[in-house]
VODREN-51646 format. One record per residue: residue number from 1; residue in one letter; x, y, z of N, C-alpha, C in turn. Coordinates in nm, 4 decimals. Example, Ala and Ser with C-alpha at 12.3 -4.5 7.8 and 13.67 -1.06 7.14 Angstrom:
REM residues 2
  seq  type      n.xx      n.yy      n.zz     ca.xx     ca.yy     ca.zz      c.xx      c.yy      c.zz
    1     A    1.3190   -0.5690    0.7800    1.2300   -0.4500    0.7800    1.3200   -0.3300    0.7800
    2     S    1.2850   -0.2250    0.7080    1.3670   -0.1060    0.7140    1.2900    0.0030    0.7870
END
This chain:
REM residues 230
  seq  type      n.xx      n.yy      n.zz     ca.xx     ca.yy     ca.zz      c.xx      c.yy      c.zz
    1     M   11.8427    3.6125    9.7416   11.8725    3.5996    9.8397   11.8277    3.4284    9.9100
    2     S   11.8678    3.3841   10.0228   11.8832    3.2394   10.0183   11.8378    3.2094   10.2108
    3     C   11.8082    3.1129   10.2228   11.7887    3.0524   10.3784   11.9314    2.9939   10.4097
    4     I   12.0120    2.9962   10.5094   12.1057    2.9874   10.5505   12.1026    2.9525   10.6731
    5     L   12.1855    2.8334   10.7184   12.1909    2.8132   10.8570   12.3450    2.8134   10.8756
    6     N   12.3709    2.9070   10.9567   12.5090    2.9348   11.0128   12.5597    2.9278   11.1118
    7     I   12.7176    2.8525   11.1682   12.7336    2.8059   11.2178   12.8757    2.8728   11.2785
    8     D   12.9118    2.8996   11.3891   13.0540    2.9399   11.4423   13.0581    2.8783   11.5731
    9     T   13.2188    2.7832   11.5695   13.2942    2.7813   11.7027   13.3841    2.7794   11.7073
   10     S   13.4181    2.8966   11.6513   13.6150    2.9067   11.6124   13.6841    2.9546   11.7385
   11     T   13.5913    3.0102   11.8130   13.6624    3.0883   11.9514   13.5854    3.0094   12.0781
   12     N   13.6008    3.0989   12.1758   13.5633    3.0496   12.2723   13.3565    3.0742   12.2894
   13     V   13.3413    3.0614   12.1973   13.1544    3.1323   12.2003   13.1013    3.0322   12.0837
   14     C   12.9846    2.9565   12.1015   12.9176    2.8613   12.0086   12.8056    2.9077   11.9749
   15     S   12.7610    2.9787   11.8614   12.6308    3.0062   11.8024   12.6114    2.9490   11.7084
   16     V   12.4727    2.9584   11.6358   12.4042    2.8960   11.5650   12.3259    3.0157   11.5371
   17     A   12.2560    3.0260   11.3796   12.1691    3.0936   11.3426   12.1344    3.1083   11.1965
   18     V   11.9978    3.1406   11.1788   11.9266    3.0831   11.0530   11.9063    3.2666   10.9657
   19     S   11.9481    3.2495   10.8537   11.9082    3.3793   10.7857   11.8117    3.3277   10.6746
   20     Q   11.7352    3.4627   10.6683   11.6524    3.4454   10.5181   11.6586    3.6383   10.4792
   21     D   11.6737    3.5462   10.3452   11.6455    3.6990   10.2561   11.7591    3.8116   10.3409
   22     G   11.8903    3.7555   10.3705   11.9290    3.8722   10.4007   11.9093    3.9565   10.5702
   23     T   11.8228    3.8225   10.6326   11.7778    3.8811   10.7625   11.8230    3.8007   10.8112
   24     C   11.8605    3.8074   10.9736   11.8785    3.7372   11.1021   11.7647    3.6656   11.1359
   25     I   11.7117    3.5544   11.1650   11.5654    3.5549   11.2100   11.5902    3.4369   11.2987
   26     F   11.6637    3.3565   11.3527   11.7164    3.2806   11.4575   11.8043    3.3020   11.4854
   27     D   11.8315    3.2913   11.6120   12.0061    3.3348   11.6933   12.0169    3.2264   11.8450
   28     K   12.0877    3.1896   11.8331   12.1300    3.1019   11.9574   12.2935    3.1376   11.9972
   29     Q   12.3103    3.1282   12.0930   12.4870    3.1796   12.1507   12.4687    3.1061   12.3141
   30     D   12.6056    3.0995   12.2725   12.6744    3.0464   12.4653   12.8056    3.1286   12.4555
   31     T   12.7763    3.2353   12.5492   12.9342    3.2994   12.5386   13.0304    3.2646   12.6582
   32     L   12.9433    3.1766   12.7146   13.0121    3.1539   12.8900   13.0418    3.0341   12.8915
   33     D   12.9964    2.9150   12.8531   13.0934    2.7534   12.8432   13.1099    2.7282   12.6993
   34     P   13.2297    2.7184   12.6957   13.2879    2.6798   12.5372   13.2781    2.4924   12.5196
   35     K   13.1698    2.4943   12.5598   13.1826    2.3243   12.5451   13.1120    2.3223   12.4167
   36     H   13.1811    2.3451   12.3259   13.0654    2.3002   12.1645   13.0268    2.1884   12.0990
   37     R   13.0891    2.0853   12.1769   13.0190    1.9552   12.1491   12.8991    1.9273   12.2276
   38     E   12.9139    1.9754   12.3104   12.7959    1.9467   12.4339   12.6663    2.0729   12.3600
   39     K   12.6878    2.2299   12.3138   12.6260    2.2591   12.2808   12.5589    2.3090   12.1412
   40     L   12.6334    2.2507   12.0621   12.6236    2.3091   11.9365   12.5305    2.2150   11.8786
   41     G   12.5438    2.0583   11.8910   12.3864    1.9472   11.8826   12.2707    2.0427   11.8881
   42     T   12.2254    2.0423   12.0157   12.1135    2.1213   12.0767   12.0809    2.2533   12.0009
   43     F   12.1770    2.3283   11.9252   12.1706    2.4589   11.8913   12.1142    2.4490   11.7672
   44     V   12.1853    2.3338   11.6833   12.1783    2.3469   11.5501   12.0258    2.2159   11.5262
   45     D   11.9810    2.1448   11.6303   11.8783    2.0876   11.6398   11.7521    2.2001   11.6521
   46     E   11.7710    2.2888   11.7272   11.6401    2.4275   11.7249   11.6380    2.4844   11.6116
   47     A   11.7389    2.4868   11.5878   11.7319    2.6186   11.4166   11.7209    2.5294   11.3028
   48     L   11.6768    2.3727   11.2941   11.6841    2.3347   11.2077   11.4984    2.2835   11.1990
   49     A   11.5030    2.2511   11.3149   11.3512    2.2475   11.3666   11.2495    2.4438   11.3589
   50     F   11.3318    2.4995   11.3959   11.2682    2.6667   11.3281   11.2384    2.6506   11.2110
   51     I   11.3646    2.6072   11.0987   11.3771    2.5899   10.9697   11.2426    2.4958   10.9198
   52     D   11.2327    2.4163   10.9667   11.1118    2.3205   10.9403   10.9845    2.3551   10.9701
   53     D   10.9547    2.3984   11.0724   10.8490    2.4381   11.1368   10.7909    2.5821   11.0388
   54     N   10.8766    2.6607   11.0141   10.8491    2.7216   10.9462   10.7896    2.7593   10.7772
   55     G   10.8145    2.6182   10.7438   10.8275    2.6056   10.5754   10.9508    2.6482   10.4977
   56     L   11.0512    2.6401   10.5891   11.1645    2.7102   10.5057   11.2520    2.5980   10.3811
   57     P   11.2755    2.6753   10.2897   11.3830    2.5977   10.2309   11.4920    2.5871   10.2267
   58     L   11.5858    2.5419   10.2989   11.7556    2.5250   10.3389   11.7878    2.5115   10.2121
   59     D   11.8926    2.6236   10.1742   11.9606    2.6536   10.1038   12.0885    2.6353   10.0837
   60     A   12.1208    2.6573   10.2245   12.3399    2.6168   10.2240   12.3534    2.6438   10.3739
   61     V   12.4514    2.5887   10.4209   12.4959    2.5909   10.5632   12.6420    2.6555   10.5921
   62     A   12.6731    2.7355   10.5979   12.7440    2.8516   10.6138   12.8416    2.8267   10.7656
   63     V   12.9830    2.8073   10.7516   13.0774    2.7906   10.8731   13.1657    2.8550   10.8751
   64     S   13.2150    2.9352   11.0208   13.3357    3.0048   11.0055   13.4314    2.9040   11.0052
   65     S   13.5483    2.9308   10.8892   13.6425    2.8149   10.8617   13.7617    2.8525   10.9132
   66     G   13.7759    2.9109   10.9923   13.9067    2.9847   11.0641   13.9594    3.0817   10.9991
   67     P   14.1225    3.1237   11.0951   14.1674    3.0539   11.1864   14.1258    3.0089   11.3700
   68     G   14.1169    2.9836   11.4399   14.0875    2.9960   11.5488   14.0908    2.8441   11.6436
   69     S   14.0334    2.8585   11.7493   13.9964    2.6889   11.8034   14.0192    2.5561   11.7460
   70     Y   14.1625    2.4831   11.7218   14.1341    2.3696   11.6857   14.0680    2.3045   11.7122
   71     T   13.9955    2.2453   11.8206   13.8608    2.1603   11.8339   13.7675    2.2397   11.7807
   72     G   13.7657    2.3276   11.7942   13.6364    2.4343   11.7823   13.5776    2.4439   11.6251
   73     L   13.6780    2.4077   11.5762   13.6872    2.4396   11.3991   13.6269    2.3380   11.3602
   74     R   13.7131    2.2015   11.4239   13.6519    2.0878   11.3845   13.5207    2.0169   11.4342
   75     V   13.4683    2.0624   11.5031   13.3312    2.0404   11.5604   13.2177    2.1232   11.5036
   76     G   13.3018    2.2401   11.4228   13.1867    2.3160   11.3609   13.1953    2.2582   11.2159
   77     V   13.2834    2.2614   11.1872   13.2624    2.1736   11.0385   13.2498    2.0663   11.0282
   78     S   13.2572    1.9620   11.1011   13.1797    1.8468   11.1236   13.0444    1.7953   11.1274
   79     M   12.9841    1.9309   11.2095   12.8313    1.9381   11.2192   12.8212    1.9920   11.0723
   80     A   12.8715    2.0907   10.9885   12.7823    2.1571   10.8959   12.8361    2.0606   10.7974
   81     K   12.9017    1.9860   10.7478   12.9481    1.8887   10.6704   12.7924    1.7573   10.6781
   82     G   12.7899    1.7184   10.8076   12.6410    1.6276   10.8266   12.5305    1.7074   10.7720
   83     I   12.4688    1.8093   10.7939   12.3707    1.8906   10.7731   12.4051    1.8649   10.6328
   84     C   12.4863    1.9171   10.5425   12.5191    1.9332   10.3864   12.4736    1.7861   10.3248
   85     Y   12.5583    1.7198   10.3582   12.5084    1.5622   10.3238   12.3624    1.4741   10.3680
   86     G   12.3212    1.5315   10.4923   12.1931    1.4944   10.5231   12.1108    1.5559   10.4467
   87     R   12.0906    1.6938   10.4177   11.9891    1.7625   10.3755   11.9696    1.8095   10.1947
   88     G   12.1175    1.7359   10.1247   12.1612    1.7461    9.9815   12.1640    1.8949    9.9897
   89     V   12.2277    2.0063   10.0550   12.2685    2.1515   10.0687   12.4414    2.1994   10.0525
   90     K   12.4349    2.2627    9.9925   12.5652    2.3806    9.9777   12.6232    2.3897   10.0762
   91     L   12.7608    2.4079   10.0973   12.8465    2.4312   10.1997   12.9229    2.5268   10.2017
   92     L   12.9153    2.6476   10.2845   12.9984    2.8023   10.2282   13.1147    2.8025   10.3467
   93     A   13.1819    2.8497   10.3130   13.3192    2.8983   10.4530   13.3377    3.0396   10.4582
   94     V   13.3104    3.0576   10.5552   13.3330    3.2261   10.6350   13.4602    3.2568   10.6817
   95     P   13.5700    3.2851   10.6580   13.6805    3.3424   10.7017   13.6455    3.4012   10.8474
   96     T   13.6719    3.3447   10.9778   13.6777    3.3783   11.1116   13.7215    3.5547   11.1350
   97     L   13.8356    3.6003   11.0780   13.8820    3.7110   11.0651   13.7816    3.8018   10.9923
   98     E   13.7430    3.7897   10.8620   13.6149    3.8511   10.8142   13.5121    3.8693   10.8999
   99     L   13.4674    3.7856   10.9609   13.3599    3.7417   11.0271   13.3566    3.8396   11.1825
  100     L   13.4580    3.8573   11.1974   13.4778    3.9776   11.3553   13.4434    4.1186   11.2758
  101     A   13.4633    4.1228   11.1558   13.4920    4.2708   11.0884   13.3415    4.3077   11.0941
  102     V   13.2288    4.2226   11.0588   13.1141    4.2698   10.9844   13.0362    4.3149   11.1154
  103     P   12.9981    4.3446   11.2569   13.0135    4.3864   11.3263   13.0662    4.5593   11.3340
  104     V   13.1526    4.5545   11.3298   13.2664    4.6383   11.3078   13.1887    4.7758   11.2347
  105     L   13.2110    4.7523   11.1205   13.1527    4.7668   11.0019   13.0505    4.8639   10.9886
  106     L   12.9202    4.7298   11.0378   12.8098    4.7822   11.0650   12.7604    4.8625   11.1476
  107     H   12.8226    4.8801   11.2806   12.7637    4.9431   11.3924   12.8768    5.0564   11.4613
  108     H   13.0118    5.0524   11.3801   13.0665    5.2046   11.3928   13.0938    5.2803   11.2614
  109     E   12.9807    5.3869   11.2991   13.0228    5.4751   11.1798   13.1202    5.5998   11.1868
  110     E   13.1712    5.5886   11.3122   13.2785    5.6643   11.3851   13.3811    5.6168   11.2760
  111     I   13.4112    5.5092   11.2411   13.5472    5.4930   11.2142   13.5823    5.5261   11.0674
  112     E   13.7163    5.6138   11.0384   13.7684    5.6972   10.9281   13.7640    5.5938   10.7978
  113     E   13.7376    5.6747   10.6981   13.7219    5.6187   10.5753   13.8623    5.5777   10.5399
  114     N   13.9623    5.5812   10.5896   14.0901    5.5582   10.5601   14.1652    5.4784   10.6597
  115     A   14.0848    5.4435   10.7813   14.0970    5.3357   10.8943   14.1286    5.2039   10.8424
  116     L   14.2595    5.1476   10.9056   14.2592    4.9941   10.8665   14.1835    4.8927   10.9968
  117     L   14.1438    4.8324   10.9261   14.0788    4.7143   11.0413   14.1683    4.5903   11.0569
  118     V   14.2188    4.5178   11.2121   14.3108    4.4331   11.2498   14.2238    4.3920   11.3628
  119     P   14.1128    4.2681   11.3093   14.0595    4.1325   11.4025   14.1650    4.0657   11.4366
  120     M   14.1377    4.0355   11.5856   14.2094    4.0008   11.6438   14.1785    3.7766   11.7544
  121     I   14.2064    3.7250   11.7188   14.1734    3.5976   11.7686   14.2817    3.5272   11.8843
  122     D   14.2713    3.5259   11.9629   14.3738    3.5325   12.0720   14.4145    3.3869   12.0797
  123     A   14.5688    3.3784   12.0712   14.6871    3.2533   12.0688   14.7086    3.2187   12.1421
  124     R   14.6643    3.2541   12.2868   14.7670    3.2351   12.4251   14.8856    3.2988   12.4103
  125     R   14.9405    3.3816   12.5189   15.0196    3.4580   12.5408   15.0348    3.6115   12.4920
  126     M   15.1163    3.6358   12.3942   15.1432    3.7377   12.3864   15.1211    3.7103   12.2024
  127     E   15.0727    3.5899   12.1458   15.0519    3.5371   12.0380   14.8573    3.5912   11.9591
  128     V   14.9070    3.6101   11.8332   14.7222    3.5858   11.8115   14.7112    3.5769   11.6528
  129     Y   14.5939    3.5508   11.6013   14.5443    3.5187   11.4731   14.5208    3.6303   11.4235
  130     S   14.5780    3.7427   11.3052   14.4844    3.8647   11.2800   14.5273    3.8930   11.1234
  131     A   14.4933    3.9402   11.0783   14.5235    3.9839   10.8950   14.4551    4.1514   10.9304
  132     V   14.5017    4.1933   10.8419   14.4823    4.3463   10.8207   14.3814    4.3845   10.6767
  133     Y   14.2942    4.4313   10.6966   14.1971    4.4849   10.6064   14.1498    4.6430   10.5679
  134     D   14.0955    4.6931   10.5010   14.0574    4.8341   10.4958   13.8619    4.8248   10.4867
  135     R   13.8333    4.9635   10.4948   13.6410    4.9613   10.5248   13.5975    4.8664   10.4091
  136     A   13.6288    4.7844   10.3281   13.5932    4.7195   10.1721   13.6169    4.5662   10.2271
  137     L   13.6620    4.5378   10.3404   13.7231    4.3910   10.3565   13.8124    4.3586   10.2423
  138     K   13.8697    4.4431   10.1928   13.9849    4.4210   10.1023   14.1235    4.3891   10.1645
  139     E   14.1663    4.2452   10.1687   14.3030    4.2212   10.2449   14.3756    4.3260   10.2072
  140     V   14.4588    4.3751   10.3161   14.5946    4.4908   10.3130   14.6599    4.3904   10.3387
  141     R   14.7054    4.2656   10.4447   14.7232    4.1664   10.5008   14.6960    4.0533   10.4892
  142     G   14.8037    3.9597   10.4677   14.7230    3.8394   10.5042   14.7372    3.7943   10.5983
  143     I   14.6927    3.6544   10.6480   14.6261    3.6107   10.7998   14.7394    3.5428   10.8151
  144     Q   14.8158    3.6118   10.9478   14.9483    3.5260   11.0477   14.9007    3.4947   11.1578
  145     A   15.0006    3.4538   11.2162   15.0199    3.4034   11.3468   15.1212    3.5197   11.3940
  146     D   15.0889    3.6153   11.4583   15.1158    3.7563   11.4987   15.1938    3.6977   11.6723
  147     V   15.3509    3.7072   11.7002   15.3931    3.7475   11.8238   15.3843    3.8702   11.8254
  148     V   15.2868    3.9517   11.9292   15.2780    4.0908   11.9157   15.3800    4.1512   12.0155
  149     D   15.4247    4.2717   11.9291   15.5360    4.3445   12.0319   15.5106    4.4724   11.9930
  150     E   15.5940    4.6174   12.0270   15.5356    4.7214   11.9957   15.5697    4.7610   11.8536
  151     N   15.6156    4.6761   11.7572   15.6550    4.6838   11.6429   15.5895    4.6280   11.5283
  152     T   15.4947    4.5638   11.5828   15.4209    4.4475   11.4852   15.2914    4.5158   11.3926
  153     Y   15.2864    4.6376   11.4272   15.1573    4.6658   11.2984   15.2096    4.8338   11.2850
  154     K   15.3416    4.8477   11.3101   15.3724    4.9677   11.3152   15.3391    5.0360   11.1705
  155     E   15.4146    4.9943   11.0690   15.4115    5.0244   10.9145   15.2254    5.0803   10.8909
  156     Y   15.1526    5.0041   10.9343   14.9836    5.0672   10.9333   14.9805    5.1571   11.0460
  157     L   15.0497    5.1913   11.1694   14.9604    5.2508   11.2494   15.0560    5.3996   11.2127
  158     D   15.1811    5.3981   11.1104   15.2085    5.5439   11.1112   15.1387    5.5926   10.9953
  159     R   15.0727    5.5232   10.9191   15.0347    5.5852   10.8100   14.8817    5.6615   10.8560
  160     G   14.8456    5.5911   10.9631   14.6538    5.6495   11.0234   14.6342    5.5614   11.0903
  161     P   14.4788    5.5691   11.0945   14.4179    5.4915   11.2708   14.4155    5.3803   11.1763
  162     V   14.4046    5.3075   11.3248   14.4177    5.1354   11.3133   14.3246    5.0922   11.4186
  163     Y   14.2057    4.9956   11.3847   14.1368    4.9576   11.4864   14.1566    4.8330   11.5193
  164     L   14.1812    4.7713   11.6337   14.1763    4.6443   11.6855   14.0737    4.5863   11.7248
  165     F   14.0067    4.4475   11.7441   13.9048    4.4085   11.8132   13.9495    4.2564   11.7978
  166     G   13.8284    4.1961   11.8889   13.8233    4.0413   11.8932   13.8896    3.9830   12.0143
  167     N   13.8810    3.9024   12.0539   13.9264    3.8056   12.2061   14.0890    3.8323   12.2193
  168     G   14.1504    3.8798   12.1136   14.3228    3.8976   12.1383   14.3487    4.0571   12.1223
  169     A   14.2572    4.1217   12.1118   14.2636    4.2494   12.1528   14.3548    4.3266   12.2640
  170     E   14.2903    4.3041   12.3281   14.3213    4.4136   12.4689   14.3852    4.3937   12.5211
  171     K   14.4341    4.2578   12.4805   14.5527    4.2056   12.5722   14.7009    4.2832   12.5087
  172     C   14.6973    4.3459   12.4198   14.7811    4.4209   12.3027   14.8036    4.5351   12.2999
  173     M   14.7501    4.5782   12.3594   14.6969    4.7593   12.3293   14.7945    4.8255   12.3967
  174     E   14.8522    4.7766   12.5034   14.9821    4.8256   12.6140   15.0921    4.7968   12.5426
  175     T   15.1164    4.6465   12.4782   15.2321    4.6543   12.3989   15.2328    4.7348   12.2844
  176     I   15.1399    4.7888   12.2095   15.1434    4.8102   12.0952   15.2010    4.9491   12.1214
  177     N   15.0960    5.0054   12.2253   15.1036    5.1810   12.2599   15.1294    5.2447   12.1813
  178     H   15.0405    5.3394   12.0266   15.0544    5.3629   11.9739   14.9534    5.4701   11.9102
  179     P   14.9576    5.6231   11.9149   14.8590    5.6986   11.9296   14.7421    5.6481   11.8293
  180     N   14.7444    5.5967   11.6768   14.6944    5.5688   11.5827   14.5683    5.4412   11.6401
  181     A   14.6450    5.4058   11.7254   14.6310    5.2367   11.7804   14.4685    5.2352   11.8565
  182     H   14.3762    5.2129   11.8255   14.2205    5.2196   11.9098   14.1861    5.0604   11.9011
  183     L   14.0870    5.0391   12.0359   14.0536    4.9185   12.0790   13.9213    4.9521   12.0917
  184     I   13.8315    4.8102   11.9912   13.7006    4.8215   12.0210   13.6802    4.7099   12.0796
  185     K   13.5992    4.7237   12.1413   13.5642    4.6266   12.3121   13.4274    4.5554   12.2618
  186     G   13.4438    4.4063   12.3064   13.3206    4.3426   12.2838   13.2987    4.2759   12.1360
  187     I   13.3513    4.2695   12.0479   13.3361    4.1794   11.9467   13.3590    4.0625   11.9523
  188     D   13.2852    3.9697   11.9197   13.3152    3.7965   11.8777   13.2668    3.7884   11.7905
  189     A   13.3204    3.6514   11.7538   13.2905    3.6168   11.6265   13.1350    3.5394   11.6609
  190     L   13.0153    3.6075   11.5634   12.9090    3.4864   11.6258   12.8126    3.5417   11.4760
  191     A   12.7564    3.3743   11.4979   12.6623    3.3369   11.3622   12.5568    3.4119   11.2944
  192     K   12.5169    3.5121   11.3786   12.4356    3.5965   11.3311   12.4624    3.7113   11.2462
  193     N   12.5812    3.7094   11.2668   12.6870    3.8132   11.1678   12.7363    3.7635   11.0592
  194     M   12.7216    3.6660   11.0461   12.7679    3.5692   10.9365   12.6705    3.5915   10.7968
  195     F   12.5598    3.5988   10.7946   12.5257    3.6205   10.6790   12.5167    3.7071   10.5622
  196     P   12.5927    3.8097   10.6072   12.6331    3.9022   10.4704   12.7485    3.8430   10.3777
  197     L   12.8474    3.7486   10.4715   12.9651    3.7281   10.4177   12.9015    3.5592   10.3318
  198     A   12.8273    3.5359   10.4031   12.7778    3.3979   10.3208   12.6836    3.4052   10.2410
  199     E   12.5900    3.5379   10.2031   12.4964    3.5479   10.0808   12.6019    3.6007    9.9723
  200     K   12.7136    3.6644   10.0014   12.8385    3.7377    9.8676   12.8918    3.5917    9.8747
  201     R   12.9087    3.5118    9.8990   12.9793    3.3491    9.8685   12.8774    3.2950    9.7801
  202     I   12.7198    3.3138    9.8266   12.6468    3.2552    9.7319   12.6342    3.2875    9.5849
  203     A   12.6188    3.4482    9.6018   12.6316    3.5565    9.4545   12.7081    3.5169    9.3768
  204     Q   12.8590    3.4639    9.4487   12.9375    3.4082    9.3622   12.9784    3.2712    9.3398
  205     E   12.8676    3.2151    9.3627   12.9124    3.0561    9.3473   12.9927    2.9827    9.3537
  206     K   13.0258    3.0380    9.5256   13.1907    3.0337    9.5665   13.1399    2.8920    9.7308
  207     F   13.1146    2.7756    9.6759   13.1041    2.6713    9.7467   13.1844    2.6032    9.7684
  208     E   13.1963    2.5276    9.8583   13.3132    2.4092    9.9185   13.3033    2.3134    9.8588
  209     D   13.3664    2.2198    9.8648   13.3775    2.0369    9.8144   13.3019    1.9790   10.0005
  210     V   13.1923    1.9212    9.9825   13.1554    1.9100   10.1562   13.2307    1.8121   10.1874
  211     A   13.2666    1.6757   10.0662   13.3520    1.5638   10.0768   13.5655    1.6344   10.1557
  212     Y   13.5670    1.7379   10.1019   13.7213    1.7410   10.1053   13.7647    1.8936   10.1840
  213     F   13.6544    1.9321   10.2484   13.6476    2.0963   10.2731   13.7313    2.0707   10.3973
  214     V   13.8409    2.1248   10.4808   13.9062    2.1183   10.5815   13.9276    2.2703   10.6731
  215     P   13.9230    2.3109   10.7180   13.8988    2.4293   10.8178   14.0357    2.4986   10.8219
  216     F   14.0545    2.6030   10.8307   14.2044    2.6607   10.7855   14.2667    2.6804   10.9492
  217     Y   14.3190    2.6184   10.9864   14.4102    2.5929   11.1067   14.5013    2.6692   11.1590
  218     L   14.5634    2.7447   11.0813   14.7261    2.7687   11.0304   14.8066    2.7379   11.1176
  219     K   14.7914    2.6595   11.2382   14.9082    2.5841   11.2641   14.8587    2.4891   11.3166
  220     D   14.9590    2.3565   11.3168   14.9046    2.2375   11.3538   14.8652    2.2178   11.4953
  221     F   14.7891    2.1324   11.5742   14.7232    2.0970   11.6594   14.8490    2.0112   11.7535
  222     V   14.8722    2.0147   11.8420   14.9991    1.9768   11.9501   14.9380    1.9567   12.1188
  223     A   14.9100    1.8026   12.0706   14.8624    1.7746   12.1956   14.9684    1.7393   12.3122
  224     K   14.9069    1.8175   12.4195   14.9480    1.8163   12.5526   15.0106    1.6755   12.5854
  225     Q   15.1079    1.6305   12.6689   15.1455    1.5036   12.7308   15.0440    1.4701   12.8546
  226     A   15.0017    1.3739   12.9245   14.9217    1.3609   13.0134   15.0133    1.3951   13.1253
  227     K   14.9542    1.4697   13.2270   15.0245    1.4557   13.3489   15.0207    1.3169   13.4332
  228     P   15.0894    1.2698   13.4789   15.1089    1.1114   13.5624   14.9621    1.1522   13.6636
  229     L   14.9274    1.0396   13.7064   14.8276    1.0351   13.8281   14.9342    1.0116   13.9350
  230     L   15.0025    0.9793   13.9932   15.0846    0.9860   14.0853   15.1865    1.0636   14.1022
END
């Protein structure tokens, strides 16, 4: 087990957590104000002070690697890299869609053994970033940008129960409209849930190259043209 600083800025939530020996021991999050540049530095300073004050040896920094908000991912990864350089520790990348599935698997025992999990990140209008996993978090279908209609997940829904969650899920339920589609509300990508996936990557020695790692944006950033002042 290890001491890990966990960072997530992939959606509209900014969160930082510290885990030690498989337990979350520090947690800061802001779910209301998505100003990641302003919030993240303060949260990280508090987390590092907590680590130092308790004499903990920081082993690694884990960061949510996407897909998600282009700006949010850049802010989070840049911060994670800076800490890794400054403290000489390892960098871990945790896929955001897998992170969303952690609280579902830990706290929803009612989910059937044959159920499939579809975490969704809002990508505006009826588009979402999603993937399909089984209960062991084995990938059934890879990450895609889906424009959701009534047939988007039909091949999986026709087989059995499918649970949809994340900030892109609720808007899709009426369109999907299938008896096997189940919505789980209140699931956010949070740093405090990152440690099981981060610990697994440490055990596998699945570390990232601090110099060359980039987040998984899925889609290129498209800058909007500024409106004329007059």
